[in-house]
C-alpha angles and dihedrals in degrees: 000000000000096000122083131202123239131200131187121200125193121169088212088075116060141165098208143283119297112246108221087229088073087082096059129132140198137243116192131172090251127127111317100334091109107018113057086358111073094347125053113138094188095051117115088237097048119124125218091279092053094252117140107244092199089058091045090056091053094046090054089048090050089058099225119172121179113033118201118215151223099351176087114105089343094071094062090073099029126120103204094201090063088074095054133082130027110353094225091058097049116114126241113233142187113248105211095188094066099014091240136128115253115208095187092219085134116050144139098313093047089050092054090046088052092053091049091052092049088056144250093303091065109092125184122246107185125195121211124212111251093157104073097003137039151184099340095051092047090053092047091053091047092052095045092050104038113023114098097225146281098098132086096256098040090046089051089057090051091049088052090061105267110108094171122068116250093234095216107180102166118067135175114219095221130307134273092334089169091066120097087213091063117103103243094017112189140192117252090257093051093045096044092056093045092047091049092050092048092045093049091051095045089052089053086061094042118005089194096058116127115225134195119204119208114259125184118312088233139342093260094065111121089232095048115142092004086066092051092046095052095043091049092049086060099038109024096115094038104052137054103203142026117211131237126194126189137160129187136204140167110265129199092346092296098144097163091061091044090055089053094053091120088069087070093043092052090047090050092051093047094047091051091048089052092050092048093049092044090057090043089054093048090050090046088234124157089202119110120214111217126210128250108198089190098164123041135137147110106286128175097213092164098054118099116248108254091204121079109243130178129193120281097013118154111250097342121192100266130161094357096159114182107216127224130208087260091055089050093053092051089046091054089049089055090053088051090053090053093049091047088061099041091130090072106013099074099153126044132164125199106221109248137008108200132023098333107090083319143153090228124057129189141183121221106259089357140081135310123223145179121260119214090260091059091078102056091047094048092047094047091048093048097044105019097080120113135036119348109225123219108249121220100203136186112185139163112247138213135197124258129190094225103037108021117223111010130181114248091220119068111180150151136177134216126199121208105236093212104043102022091233116151129213121194117202112198139172126199105210095191111109098206112019135063120240118227108220131195119189120193105213100162093115094043100074096229121135108173138058105227099177144337107202121187133195107198138114140198085239109058089197094057112135142182111240141168088266094045107022094166100040091120122039132149115271134195117268121238126231100011111146138175115208132157091357093304125109121206124192142146116232111218117239115278094003145147114219135193114190113187120197127188139196127234090254102045 
């Protein structure tokens, strides 16, 4: 490749400040995410609550903040009270969403205990069932979880061993209610009315509650945009966010299009923002609805499950994708897309956290390890806090079947508001050739190259597995140099890059 990419950074031009909630994740009662994932009382590493401490260590290292629970499709048939009280008295139920048997050994109290063990950065994001249930059940859950005491439901929580309220502020009003696969699927009109009624009632309990209305399950839905418009007409003054969900996979061997998946994600975000602002203008409202991208990932939906599964199993092996270097590069590009829209995407949840299309894998009774996708997320969470800078980019392009002409460089940059340090996140989408990169940093006030970390491999299919848990790890780049306020580097083919730059004072 003869052409190089150029990037100019100036802290005077920013997108917005990153909300820590952008680095959220998702725990659903699906497959082995909960059971033998985060919760395995008989495991040698289990603590007194049944939580796997080896997994807790990795969750902290990953740097997740908000953790959404308990679904997902699961929530639309879930009775929250089944997961409370003495474990031996909890009912076993059929989960229609994933055709599994739910034991309810792990429920609301265990979820809150898990968050507390992860640490103070882990904030609850609770979904209410608006598929088979409604306003009354949402209010009962809110009272059980958040009222200090002196009522039947709050006293029940205290009797169950939790004296202090859970303090859940962020709530999802159902899940993917536009999807025909969803138990209790509704039209936009039906859902909009129910969401408004639920939101209004929950605000009577707590005027400061933060609420997420269901947007489209993906941009390809036939009702996309019309769904958002109708739902927001009903709920605009009652909710704070509308949700987006999107998953990506390589199709028909078209890797170039797969590597450009973030083109679709950015289009999705911008189209939802336009729809939100259109409804706001129609309603003559000064309020801005923000976006909760509360399900996103690489997910191979069209691959057969290699594990034998029968209906109504407990915690079957479902959706246990093993991610390659290529998947991790796409994953990193999706993170870049979220950061590039940090002014409006203020909540995001990687789906999911453990075992199920997850950055962390476990074996029952055995070890836990990091997938390839673990590293981009951990690095973005660690170094992607601060102000997102606008990027003036010149990049060579190539043609893709799905998205047309696409830049080979996908990038963003974040400046730490305390130290002034700048981190550049960059992906080279070219499968075979390195990409020379020049970054003009003269206005940024940085003077030192702290690190240039690369996730890439000569084998684009390389994976971390039980047998080789550290086959793929980030490595230092060669030849990167900062001189006279200009950084020069060559991004390896098909690579995720983190370039950290410091100031003389910090």
